[in-house]
C-alpha positions in Angstrom: -69.0 -25.2 -83.0 -68.4 -21.6 -81.8 -70.3 -18.7 -83.4 -68.2 -15.6 -83.9 -70.4 -13.0 -85.5 -68.0 -10.0 -85.3 -65.5 -11.4 -87.7 -64.9 -10.2 -91.2 -65.7 -12.5 -94.1 -63.2 -13.0 -96.9 -64.5 -10.4 -99.3 -62.8 -8.0 -101.7 -62.9 -4.4 -100.3 -64.0 -1.3 -102.3 -61.5 -0.1 -104.8 -60.4 3.0 -102.9 -60.2 1.1 -99.6 -58.2 -1.6 -101.4 -55.7 1.0 -102.6 -55.3 2.3 -99.1 -54.8 -1.2 -97.7 -52.3 -2.2 -100.4 -50.4 1.1 -99.9 -50.2 0.4 -96.2 -49.0 -3.2 -96.9 -46.3 -1.8 -99.3 -45.1 0.8 -96.8 -45.0 -1.9 -94.0 -43.0 -4.2 -96.3 -40.6 -1.4 -97.3 -40.1 -0.6 -93.6 -39.3 -4.2 -92.8 -36.9 -4.5 -95.7 -35.0 -1.5 -94.5 -35.1 -2.5 -90.8 -31.7 -4.2 -90.7 -30.1 -1.0 -91.9 -31.3 0.9 -88.8 -31.8 -1.7 -86.0 -29.4 -3.5 -83.9 -29.2 -7.3 -83.4 -31.4 -7.3 -80.3 -34.3 -5.6 -82.1 -33.8 -7.9 -85.2 -33.8 -10.9 -82.9 -37.2 -9.8 -81.5 -38.6 -9.2 -85.0 -37.4 -12.6 -86.1 -39.3 -14.2 -83.1 -42.4 -12.2 -84.1 -42.3 -13.6 -87.7 -41.6 -17.1 -86.3 -44.7 -16.9 -84.1 -46.7 -15.5 -86.9 -46.7 -18.9 -88.7 -48.5 -20.9 -85.9 -50.7 -17.8 -85.3 -51.9 -17.9 -88.9 -52.8 -21.5 -88.3 -54.8 -20.7 -85.2 -56.4 -17.7 -86.9 -57.5 -20.1 -89.7 -59.1 -22.7 -87.4 -60.6 -20.2 -84.9 -61.5 -17.3 -87.1 -62.7 -19.2 -90.2 -64.3 -22.3 -88.7 -65.0 -21.2 -85.1 -63.0 -23.9 -83.3 -60.6 -23.0 -80.5 -57.6 -25.3 -80.7 -54.9 -25.2 -78.0 -52.8 -27.8 -79.9 -50.9 -25.2 -81.9 -48.1 -25.3 -79.3 -47.8 -29.1 -79.7 -47.6 -28.9 -83.4 -45.1 -26.1 -83.1 -42.9 -28.3 -81.0 -43.3 -31.3 -83.3 -42.1 -29.2 -86.2 -39.1 -28.1 -84.2 -38.2 -31.6 -83.2 -38.8 -32.9 -86.7 -36.4 -30.4 -88.3 -33.8 -30.9 -85.6 -33.8 -34.7 -85.9 -33.7 -34.6 -89.7 -30.8 -32.1 -89.6 -28.8 -33.9 -86.9 -29.3 -37.5 -88.1 -29.6 -37.2 -91.8 -27.9 -33.9 -92.7 -30.7 -32.9 -95.0 -30.8 -29.2 -96.1 -32.8 -26.5 -94.5 -35.7 -26.2 -97.0 -36.2 -30.0 -97.0 -36.4 -30.1 -93.2 -38.7 -27.0 -93.3 -41.2 -28.7 -95.5 -40.9 -32.1 -93.7 -41.6 -30.3 -90.4 -44.9 -28.9 -91.7 -45.9 -32.3 -93.3 -45.0 -34.1 -90.1 -47.2 -31.8 -88.0 -50.0 -32.3 -90.4 -49.6 -36.1 -90.4 -49.8 -36.1 -86.6 -52.8 -33.8 -86.6 -54.7 -36.0 -89.1 -55.4 -39.1 -86.8 -55.8 -36.8 -83.8 -58.4 -34.7 -85.6 -60.6 -37.6 -86.6 -61.9 -38.3 -83.1 -61.3 -34.8 -81.7 -63.5 -33.0 -84.2 -66.4 -35.2 -83.1 -66.3 -33.3 -79.8 -68.0 -30.0 -79.2 -66.9 -26.7 -77.7 -65.3 -27.2 -74.3 -64.6 -30.9 -74.9 -62.7 -30.1 -78.1 -60.7 -27.4 -76.3 -59.8 -29.8 -73.5 -58.8 -32.5 -76.0 -56.4 -30.2 -77.9 -54.9 -29.1 -74.5 -54.3 -32.8 -73.8 -52.4 -33.1 -77.0 -49.9 -30.5 -75.7 -49.5 -32.4 -72.4 -48.9 -35.7 -74.2 -46.4 -34.2 -76.6 -44.4 -32.7 -73.8 -44.4 -36.0 -71.9 -43.1 -37.9 -75.0 -40.4 -35.3 -75.6 -39.2 -35.6 -72.0 -39.3 -39.4 -71.7 -38.4 -40.7 -75.1 -34.7 -40.1 -74.3 -33.4 -42.3 -77.1 -35.0 -40.1 -79.7 -35.3 -36.6 -78.2 -32.5 -36.8 -75.5 -35.1 -35.6 -73.0 -34.1 -32.7 -70.9 -30.6 -32.8 -72.3 -32.1 -31.4 -75.5 -31.1 -31.6 -79.1 -28.3 -29.1 -79.6 -25.8 -28.0 -82.2 -28.2 -27.7 -85.1 -26.3 -26.5 -88.1 -27.1 -23.1 -89.5 -29.4 -22.9 -92.6 -27.6 -23.1 -95.9 -29.3 -21.5 -98.9 -28.3 -21.8 -102.5 -27.6 -24.4 -105.2 -24.4 -26.0 -106.3 -21.3 -24.0 -105.5 -23.3 -20.8 -104.8 -24.4 -21.0 -101.2 -25.1 -18.7 -98.3 -24.9 -19.8 -94.6 -27.4 -17.9 -92.4 -25.4 -16.7 -89.4 -26.0 -13.0 -88.8 -29.2 -11.6 -87.2 -29.9 -9.6 -90.4 -29.7 -12.8 -92.5 -32.1 -14.6 -90.2 -34.4 -11.6 -90.4 -34.6 -11.7 -94.2 -35.1 -15.5 -94.2 -37.9 -15.2 -91.7 -39.4 -12.3 -93.6 -39.6 -14.2 -96.9 -41.1 -17.3 -95.3 -43.6 -15.2 -93.3 -44.6 -13.3 -96.4 -45.2 -16.6 -98.3 -47.2 -18.0 -95.4 -49.4 -14.9 -95.3 -49.9 -15.1 -99.1 -51.0 -18.7 -98.8 -53.3 -17.8 -95.9 -55.0 -15.0 -97.9 -55.3 -17.2 -101.0 -57.0 -19.9 -99.0 -59.6 -17.8 -97.3 -60.5 -15.9 -100.5 -61.0 -19.2 -102.3 -64.3 -21.0 -102.6 -63.1 -23.3 -99.8 -62.6 -20.2 -97.6 -66.2 -19.2 -98.2 -67.3 -22.7 -97.1 -65.3 -22.3 -94.0 -67.0 -19.1 -93.1 -70.4 -20.7 -93.7 -69.5 -23.4 -91.3 -68.3 -20.9 -88.7 -71.5 -18.8 -89.0 -74.0 -21.7 -89.0 -72.7 -25.2 -89.2 -76.2 -26.7 -89.4 -77.3 -24.5 -92.3 -74.0 -25.1 -94.1 -74.5 -28.8 -93.8 -78.0 -28.5 -95.2 -76.6 -26.7 -98.2 -74.4 -29.8 -99.0 -71.1 -28.6 -97.5 -69.2 -31.5 -96.0 -68.7 -29.7 -92.7 -66.7 -32.4 -90.9 -64.4 -32.9 -93.8 -63.7 -29.2 -94.0 -63.0 -28.9 -90.3 -60.6 -31.8 -90.5 -58.7 -30.2 -93.4 -58.5 -26.9 -91.6 -57.3 -28.7 -88.4 -54.5 -30.3 -90.5 -53.6 -27.1 -92.3 -53.4 -25.2 -89.0 -51.0 -27.9 -87.8 -48.9 -27.5 -90.9 -48.5 -23.7 -90.3 -47.5 -24.4 -86.7 -45.0 -27.1 -87.8 -43.4 -24.7 -90.3 -43.0 -22.1 -87.5 -41.5 -24.7 -85.2 -38.9 -25.6 -87.9 -37.8 -22.0 -88.3 -37.6 -21.7 -84.5 -35.4 -24.7 -84.2 -32.9 -23.3 -86.7 -33.0 -19.9 -85.1 -32.4 -21.1 -81.6 -30.2 -24.1 -82.6 -31.5 -26.0 -79.5 -34.7 -27.9 -79.1 -35.9 -29.2 -75.7 -39.2 -30.2 -74.1 -39.5 -26.6 -73.0 -40.8 -25.9 -76.5 -44.1 -27.5 -75.4 -44.4 -25.2 -72.4 -47.7 -23.2 -72.0 -45.7 -20.0 -72.8 -45.7 -20.9 -76.5 -49.4 -21.9 -76.6 -50.3 -18.7 -74.7 -48.2 -16.5 -76.9 -49.9 -17.9 -80.1 -53.3 -17.4 -78.5 -52.6 -13.9 -77.4 -51.3 -12.9 -80.8 -54.5 -14.1 -82.5 -57.0 -12.8 -79.9 -55.1 -9.5 -79.4 -54.5 -9.0 -83.1 -58.1 -9.8 -84.1 -59.7 -13.2 -84.7 -60.7 -13.8 -88.3 -59.1 -10.7 -89.6 -56.5 -11.1 -92.3 -54.0 -8.7 -90.8 -54.9 -9.7 -87.2 -52.1 -12.3 -86.7 -49.6 -10.1 -88.5 -50.3 -7.1 -86.2 -50.6 -9.2 -83.1 -47.3 -11.0 -83.7 -45.2 -7.8 -84.0 -47.0 -5.9 -81.2 -47.1 -8.6 -78.5 -43.7 -10.1 -79.1 -42.3 -6.5 -79.1 -44.1 -5.7 -75.8 -42.8 -9.0 -74.3 -39.3 -8.3 -75.4 -39.3 -4.7 -74.3 -40.4 -5.7 -70.8 -37.2 -7.7 -70.4 -35.6 -4.6 -68.9 -37.7 -5.4 -65.7 -37.5 -9.2 -65.4 -39.1 -9.2 -61.9 -42.2 -7.3 -63.1 -42.2 -8.4 -66.7 -45.1 -10.9 -66.6 -47.1 -8.7 -64.2 -46.9 -5.7 -66.5 -47.6 -7.9 -69.5 -50.7 -9.2 -67.8 -51.9 -5.6 -67.2 -51.3 -4.8 -70.8 -53.4 -7.7 -71.9 -56.2 -6.7 -69.5 -56.1 -3.2 -70.9 -56.3 -4.5 -74.4 -59.4 -6.6 -73.6 -61.3 -3.6 -72.2 -60.1 -1.0 -74.8 -60.1 -3.2 -77.9 -62.3 -6.2 -77.3 -62.2 -7.2 -81.0 -58.4 -6.9 -81.2 -56.1 -4.3 -82.8 -56.9 -5.2 -86.4 -60.3 -3.3 -86.5 -58.5 -0.2 -85.2 -56.1 -0.3 -88.2 -59.0 -1.0 -90.5 -61.0 2.0 -89.2 -58.0 4.1 -89.8 -57.7 2.9 -93.4 -61.4 3.6 -94.0 -61.0 7.1 -92.6 -58.0 7.7 -95.0 -60.0 6.3 -97.9 -63.0 8.6 -97.1 -60.7 11.6 -96.8 -59.3 10.8 -100.3 -62.8 10.3 -101.6 -63.9 13.6 -100.3 -61.0 15.4 -101.9 -61.8 13.8 -105.2 -65.5 14.9 -105.0 -64.4 18.5 -104.3 -62.2 18.6 -107.3 -65.0 17.1 -109.5 -67.5 19.8 -108.2 -65.0 22.5 -109.1 
């Protein structure tokens, strides 16, 4: 569908560059693990939101960056996951991890019949179709009062309870939510990386670069696109589940354009098709949005100017900037090694 030639392909980097990248990941993870020791609840709250939005952003990065299809339905699947978890918890009393998994599966099951006709559309038609999914989902949430309570919302969700048997932990504090979100986000990123570096990931890149050529090579392009569409919905549903437990209230507002726009900004601003793109984008743009709460009247105006500046200064997103920095560090280290060898 869409040809995106500036994206990276899932390949293993050079040994020295790989060491720099892994060292950067380790430092970032260590900083995140230590964050609750130094940050207050407000900043932890913002970081939890960043990791929640990272999940649907990974799904959008998968479908846009590795098959070239722009889907605006991530906001709908995010809301479906939130409602699925809330309804399971309130009506059946099922535990957090069961509801978390069910939310992802529910979003994927909804995406499957939607994707079958939608993926036969091209470019703008496909984008408009996915936008229609969000509108329909919000209308259902507002009007199916017997199930969703409409604008009265589903409230009073119990806190997540972790553990087995008599050894349990109820997640209440901001720091506890932070570590829960960190573990789930790390697992989601690991699954994302494993997928795009698999043979299936290489097939997805082939479809993105030249769908006609990929089809001539025997790759079932439509089947792959349907699988990716469903998987992207699963990522969004998982994020919606975590959001429901964090906010403890789910209303039709979860389908507002704010959520779809936030997911889109994270991926485009972080770097489409870049492995760290969604990760960088989620922390940077959620942090900027939260920091601007000090000026509520001008918040969205300033945020808009920040996005415009990003488009002009970093048209490929922030991920290439970090990648160039890593390459520069790797070259510096390589130069020092060569000097020692000469001596």
